[in-house]
C-alpha positions as CSV (number, residue, x, y, z in Angstrom):
1,X,61.7,127.0,113.4
2,X,63.5,128.2,116.3
3,X,65.0,131.7,116.0
4,X,68.1,133.1,117.6
5,X,67.2,135.7,120.1
6,X,69.2,138.8,120.4
7,X,71.1,139.8,123.6
8,X,71.4,143.4,125.0
9,X,73.8,145.3,123.3
10,X,72.6,144.5,119.8
11,X,71.7,147.5,118.0
12,X,68.5,146.2,116.5
13,X,66.8,146.2,120.0
14,X,67.1,149.9,119.9
15,X,65.4,150.3,116.3
16,X,61.5,151.4,116.2
17,X,59.7,149.0,114.4
18,X,58.5,149.7,110.8
19,X,54.5,149.5,110.3
20,X,53.6,146.1,108.7
21,X,51.6,146.5,105.4
22,X,50.6,144.0,103.8
23,X,50.3,141.0,106.3
24,X,51.4,138.4,104.2
25,X,52.6,134.8,104.4
26,X,56.3,136.0,105.3
27,X,54.7,137.8,108.3
28,X,52.7,134.8,109.2
29,X,55.6,132.4,109.1
30,X,57.6,134.7,111.2
31,X,54.9,134.9,113.9
32,X,54.8,131.0,113.8
33,X,58.5,130.7,114.4
34,X,58.4,133.3,117.0
35,X,55.8,131.6,119.1
36,X,57.9,128.3,118.7
37,X,61.2,130.5,119.6
38,X,59.3,132.2,122.7
39,X,57.9,128.7,124.1
40,X,61.4,127.0,123.6
41,X,62.6,129.9,125.7
42,X,60.1,129.6,128.4
43,X,59.3,133.3,127.7
44,X,55.8,135.0,127.9
45,X,56.6,137.4,125.3
46,X,58.8,138.1,122.0
47,X,59.1,141.2,120.0
48,X,60.2,141.0,116.4
49,X,63.1,143.3,117.5
50,X,64.3,140.5,119.5
51,X,64.9,138.1,116.5
52,X,66.5,140.9,114.6
53,X,63.3,142.3,112.7
54,X,62.5,146.0,113.2
55,X,58.9,145.7,112.6
56,X,55.6,146.1,114.5
57,X,54.9,142.3,115.4
58,X,55.0,140.5,118.9
59,X,53.6,137.4,120.1
60,X,52.5,136.6,123.7
61,X,51.4,133.5,125.9
62,X,50.7,134.0,129.6
63,X,48.8,130.7,129.7
64,X,51.3,129.1,131.9
65,X,51.4,132.0,134.5
66,X,49.0,130.9,137.4
67,X,50.5,133.0,140.3
68,X,49.8,136.6,138.5
69,X,46.2,137.1,137.3
70,X,44.9,138.5,134.1
71,X,41.4,139.9,133.0
72,X,40.9,140.4,129.6
73,X,38.0,141.7,127.0
74,X,38.5,140.9,123.4
75,X,36.6,143.1,121.0
76,X,34.2,144.0,124.0
77,X,33.6,140.4,125.1
78,X,35.0,139.0,128.4
79,X,37.1,136.1,127.6
80,X,39.6,133.7,129.4
81,X,42.9,134.9,128.5
82,X,44.2,131.2,128.3
83,X,41.7,130.7,125.4
84,X,43.4,133.2,123.1
85,X,46.7,132.3,123.9
86,X,49.1,132.5,122.2
87,X,48.3,135.8,121.1
88,X,49.7,137.7,118.0
89,X,49.8,141.5,117.7
90,X,50.5,143.3,114.4
91,X,50.8,147.1,114.4
92,X,49.8,147.3,118.3
93,X,48.7,150.8,119.8
94,X,48.4,150.9,123.3
95,X,46.4,153.3,125.5
96,X,47.7,153.2,129.5
97,X,45.3,153.2,132.3
98,X,45.9,155.9,135.2
99,X,46.8,153.5,137.8
100,X,50.3,152.3,138.1
101,X,51.7,149.3,140.0
102,X,55.1,147.7,140.4
103,X,56.1,144.3,139.2
104,X,59.1,142.1,138.6
105,X,60.2,141.6,135.0
106,X,62.8,139.9,133.2
107,X,63.5,139.6,129.3
108,X,64.7,136.9,127.1
109,X,67.3,139.6,125.5
110,X,68.6,140.0,129.2
111,X,69.6,136.4,130.6
112,X,69.4,136.4,134.4
113,X,68.4,139.8,134.6
114,X,65.4,141.0,136.4
115,X,64.1,144.5,137.9
116,X,60.9,146.0,139.6
117,X,59.3,148.2,136.9
118,X,56.2,150.5,137.2
119,X,53.6,149.9,134.6
120,X,50.0,150.7,134.0
121,X,47.6,148.3,135.8
122,X,45.2,148.1,132.7
123,X,45.6,148.9,129.2
124,X,43.5,149.3,126.1
125,X,45.1,147.8,122.9
126,X,44.1,148.2,119.2
127,X,46.1,146.0,116.7
128,X,45.5,143.6,113.9
129,X,45.7,139.9,113.7
130,X,47.2,137.6,111.4
131,X,44.4,137.9,108.8
132,X,44.8,141.7,108.8
133,X,41.5,142.1,110.9
134,X,41.3,145.0,113.6
135,X,41.2,143.6,117.2
136,X,40.7,145.4,120.3
137,X,41.7,144.4,123.6
138,X,41.1,145.6,127.2
139,X,43.5,144.0,129.7
140,X,44.5,144.2,133.4
141,X,47.0,142.4,135.4
142,X,50.0,140.1,134.0
143,X,48.9,140.4,130.5
144,X,48.7,144.1,130.5
145,X,52.3,144.2,131.8
146,X,53.5,141.7,129.2
147,X,51.9,143.7,126.4
148,X,53.4,147.0,127.6
149,X,57.0,145.3,127.8
150,X,56.7,144.0,124.3
151,X,55.4,147.1,122.8
152,X,58.1,149.0,124.3
153,X,60.4,146.6,122.4
154,X,58.6,147.5,119.3
155,X,59.5,151.3,119.8
156,X,63.1,150.5,120.7
157,X,62.8,150.9,124.4
158,X,64.2,148.1,126.9
159,X,62.9,147.2,130.4
160,X,66.2,148.5,131.9
161,X,65.2,151.9,130.6
162,X,62.2,151.8,133.2
163,X,63.9,151.0,136.1
164,X,65.0,153.3,138.7
165,X,68.6,154.9,138.6
166,X,69.5,152.7,141.8
167,X,68.2,149.7,140.2
168,X,70.1,150.0,137.1
169,X,73.4,151.1,139.0
170,X,73.2,147.6,140.8
171,X,72.8,145.8,137.4
172,X,75.5,148.0,135.7
173,X,78.4,145.3,136.0
174,X,76.0,142.6,134.7
175,X,74.7,144.9,131.7
176,X,78.4,145.9,130.9
177,X,79.2,142.1,130.8
178,X,76.2,141.2,128.5
179,X,76.7,144.2,126.1
180,X,80.6,143.3,125.9
181,X,79.7,139.7,125.1
182,X,77.2,140.5,122.5
183,X,79.7,143.1,120.9
184,X,82.3,140.3,120.8
185,X,79.6,138.0,119.1
186,X,78.6,140.7,116.5
187,X,82.5,141.3,115.6
188,X,82.8,137.7,115.3
189,X,79.7,137.3,112.9
190,X,80.7,140.2,110.8
191,X,84.5,138.7,110.4
192,X,82.8,135.2,109.3
193,X,80.6,137.0,106.7
194,X,83.5,139.4,105.6
195,X,85.4,136.0,104.9
196,X,82.9,134.2,103.1
197,X,82.2,137.2,100.8
198,X,85.9,137.5,99.9
């Protein structure tokens, strides 16, 4: 089932996600719906906050990205990243490598907004899969960037927070417009809910 993706200005995007325990059928269904939603929107990642759930769950799929390479080890074994996509991470914790590189990022919650963001080139991730098993990922390149972006979402951090102040200033009118549209939509929804509960 495709879910609605929240836009910038919705307060849930600023919420730190709660740890998931236990990983039950509701979480597995939610992850499947998130993967379908991400694919339908041509995204490479989607965090639970973006569909209105403040929990530690994200899905990723970088298999269609040909021009930005990725290396990956899963539980110590070198793997082709495409072979493990889509990737579901529950309760992820990330250790950042020392080397930083800039790269262009967008976000499904910010239509038509992109920016140059500095991220660690490589990362080490500890998480759980949908069966509750512990997984460890070492990755460099595009997947490392995508995971950092999504884990930021899980902590209520948005990619615009990582932009230089000059980049943010140049986007300010776009961001204000987006925020205004979102606020208008929220008020409209709240009014509709109030009317149905009267």
